[in-house]
N, C-alpha and C positions, 0 to 999 in steps of 0.2 A: 504494500500500500504506500502511495506517495505520502511524504510528510514534509513539514517545514518548521524551521525555527524562526519566529518573527521577533525581532528586537523592538524595544519601545520607540526607537527612532525611525522605524520603518524598514530597516535592513532585513532582508530575507535570505536564509540559507536553506537550500533544498537537500532532501535526503529521503530515507525510507523508514517508515514506522514498522517496527518489528513485533509489536504486541498490541493488545486491545485498548491501551490507554491512549485515547485519541486527542486529549488536551491536557496540558500541564503547564502551570506558570511558576516562575520563580526568578531569582537573581542568577544571571548567567555568569559563571566563573570557569576558569580553566585550571587544571592541575598538570604539572609536568612529570608526575610520577610514572615510572615505567613498570612498576610492580604494585601489588597490594590493592588492586581495585576493589576487592571485597571490603577491606578496611575503610576505603574511601566511601563506598556506598552506605556503610553502616556506621559511619562516624557522626556523632551528634553535632559536631562543629559544622557539618555541611547541611544542617537542617534547612529545608525550604529552598534549596538551590538547585539549579540545573547545571550539572557538571560536564564540562567538555574535557574529554581525555585526549591529551596531545599525542600520547603513544599510539601508533597506527593500528595495532591489533590487540584486542581486549577479549578476555574470557577463556583463554586456552587451558586454564587449570580448574575451571568451575568454582564451586562454593563448597566449604566444609564448616562444620560446627565450630571448630577451635579457632577459626580465623575471623569470627565476628568481633567487631569493635563494640557493638551493643546488640540489643535484642532483635532489631529489624532494620529495614531501610530507612534512611534519613533524607536522602535526596528526593527531589520532585521529578527530576528527569536526568537522563544520561545521553550525551551526544558523542557518537563514535565515528571513526573512519571506517573501521571494519570489525565485525564480531566473528570470533572463531566458530567455524561450522561444527567442528568435532572436538570439543574439549576433552582432555584426558589427563588424569592425575591419580595416583594411587590413593590419595585421601579425598578425592572428590565425592560429594554426596548428592549434589544436584548441579545443574548448569545455570548459568547466569540469567538466561531468559526466563526459565521456570521460576527462579527466585523473584525476579523483578515483576513478573506477571502476578505472582501471589501477593506481592506488596504494592501493586498498582502504581508502579513507577514507569513512566513513559520512556521508551528507548528509540532514539533516532540514529540511524546508521547511514553509511555512504555519504557522509557530509565531508566537505573540505575543511577538516578541523584545523589545518595549518592556516588557512585564510581566516577562519573564524577567530583563532587565537590572536593573530596579528590585528584583527579589527578591534578586539577587546583591549589589547595593549595600546592601540592608538586612541581609542575613544573612551576607554574606561569601562568598568563594570556597569551593567544596566539590566533592567528587567527584560524578560523574554517569555515567550510562550510556544510550546510545541503543539502543533495542530495538524489535522489531516486535510484542511482546505483553506484557501485564501479568499473566500467569497466576500468577506467584509474586513479589509485590511485595517481600516481606521478603528474598528471595534477591537480587533486583535491587538493593535498597538496600545489601546487604552487598557486592555486586560493585562498586558505586559507591564505597563506603568503601575497599575494597581498591585500586581504581584510583588513588584520591587518595593513599593511603599509599605506593604504589609510586613516586610522583613526589617523595618527600621525601629520597631519597638522591642519589647522584652520577649526574646525568643527562648530564654532559659526556662521559663515556666512550662514550655512544651516538652522539654527533654530531661529536666531534673527528676530524680526519683521522688516518689510520694511518701515513702516511709523510711525510717531509720533501719539500716541493715548492717549487720556485723559479719566480718570475714576474718578467719584465722584466730589464733590465740597466742600471739607472740609476746615477747617481753616489753615491747614498746607499743604505745597506743597512739595511733594517728587518726585524727578526725578529718574526713575528706568532705569538704563543702562541694557538693556535686552540682556543677553548672552544666553538665552534659559530658561526663567523663567516659573514658574508654576502659574496656576490660583490662587492657595491658597495664594500666596504672595500678590497679588493685593488685594484680599479679606481681608487679615490681616491688611493692611493699611487703607482700606476703613472703616473697623469696628472701626478704631481709629480716625475717623473724619479727614482723610487726602484726599487731591486731589493727584492722582497719574498721572504723565506724563511719559508714557513708551516710550523709544526712541531706535532707532537702535544702535547696538554695534559700528558702525562706526562714531557715532556723536562726534564731536570735543569738547575739553574742553571749547572753547570759546562759542560754541553753547549751551552747557549745562548751563554755567553760564548766558547766555542770556535769559534762561527760568526763571531766578530768583528763584531758588529752596531754600527751607529751609534746605534740606538735599538731598544727593545722595545715592541711594541704588544700589549696584553692585550685580547683580543676579547670581544664579547658572547657570550651563550650561555644555556642554559636552567637553571632550577632554583635551589636554595638554595645560596648561597656557603658557608654553614657546613658543608656536606657535602663541601667541597673542601679539606681541610687541606693536601694535598700541593701544590696549586697556590698556596695562600697562602704556604707555606714557600718555594717556588721564587721567588715574587715578592719576598718579604722579603729573600731572599739577593741580589736584583738591586739593591736600594735603595742608592744611593750609588755604584754601579759603572757605571751606564748610564742615559740618559734613558728614562723610562717614560711611557706614555700608555695609558689604558684607557677603554673605553666599556661601558655596560650592566653585565653580570655582571663584566666586567673592572674597571669602576669600583668595584664593591663589593669585589672581591678586593684591589685596590690599597689601599683604605681599611682593610681588615682586616689587611693586611700592615703597615700603619703604626700599628696598635693600636686601630682603631675597631671597633665592633660594628654588627650589622645586626638589623633585625626585619622581620617580614612585614607587608605592608599588608593592609587588610581585603579590597580587591578589585583592587589593583594599578593600574598605569598602562599602558594599551594603546590605541594610536591614533596618529593623525598630526596632532593638533590640540592638543597640550599646551603651554601658554604657560610659558616659563621666563625668569626675570629674571637678567641679569648684574648682580651687586652692585657692580661697579666703575664701570660707565658707565650703569647703569639701563636699558639697552636690553633689550627683550623679544623673544624668538625663539619662533616656533611650531615645535614639535619632534615628531619621531616617537619613540615609546617603546613598550617591551614588557618589563615587569618586575613582579615581585610582592614584591620586598624593597627596603628603603631603609636608608641609613646612619642610625644612632641619634645624635641630636644630643648627648645627655648624655655619650656615650662619647668625645667629641672633646676633653674638657677636659684630659686628660693627654697629648695627642698634639701633633705638629707640623703638624697638618692645618689649613688655612685653607679655609673655605667660600667659593666663588666664585659659585655660582649656586643659585637656589631656584625651586621650582615656585610659580606663582601660584595654583594650585588648592588645594594643601594645605600649602604652605610647606616641603615636604620638600626634602632636599638633592639638587641636580642637578649640582653641579660642585664639585670640591675641587682643592687643590694642596698640595704640601709647602712649608713656609715657607722652606726653604733649598735643597733639592735640585730638580733638573729632573724633577719628577714631578707629573703632573696627570691628572685623569680626569673623565668626563662620564657622567651617567646615561642620556642620550638618544643617539640614533644621528645623528651629524653628517653622515652620507652619505644619510640617509633623506629621502623626500619627504613633505610639502612642506618647504621651508625649507633644503634641502641647500645651496643657493647662499649662504644667510645664515650657516650654521654650518660650512661646509667649511673656513673659515680655521683651525679648530683643528688640522687636519692640517698646515697651513703653520706654525703655532706650534710643533708638535711637531718638525717637521723643522728649524726654526730653532734648536732647542736642542742640535743635534748639535755 
């Protein structure tokens, strides 16, 4: 079946719809990851987005239970150049199309994803809609704009857990403020002999301290941190009371709690090949990232924030710490592939601060 991606400015990219989801709207972003498409599709940080995969062939190893980042699909749509016809892997439990059909995610293939990615890089991220006809282009453009505006508010409320959950029974107790975390983060703490108490994003500072944690982890998640004043206030209340560690959205939340500001990037950082430099030892790490906002450099002048890491692509801030308190954060995912074995030591650093 013929399919189209209509952007809010009227630009149309042609392709082929591969499943029964004939319309899906969201913010159109691209990822440069060559692997881990299952992780991307199920990552809560991609909630509500239409993801363009720049790697030309996707789906050749299928899906399996252990590779889920969360319980189900988080993306609204997937745009591909080519989908593998005959996926094969010894751990495969289902193919990508079956999974996406079950989760009602629209799939558009045979798209010139290189041209689409260049267009996003040139014009910035914008709303889009996957559809099977172009009969009313103006209406489709308005739907695309509406889909984009719908992602400017609080998205964490859609992906945070509803109840307190406990994992493991280690010697150290970590409370995880769940803004849309991935399974790999919990596993990283469990492998380090920690008990993890995962809590909803609406949990108050008093209730967090009532759990008597050794440290608090502020997780990654979707959307604009400026739409989350209640989480910023909770985090600010924890400063000086407990060691804090944040990644992704949690990194931005911690920065704002310490007085920094953030701004939106033109097309974000999404992929598993982003080089980041440690400013103390000049070591470079290849990291996994998924974010559309970054900390504003100028806003740091009146804070106690020290920049510890920067992106080698655009010099944006990738790591910070408080100058005197046991508080630090990272823009990238230290448990992500590739590079997880190189940056996993940040979990050790956090635990050592207890």
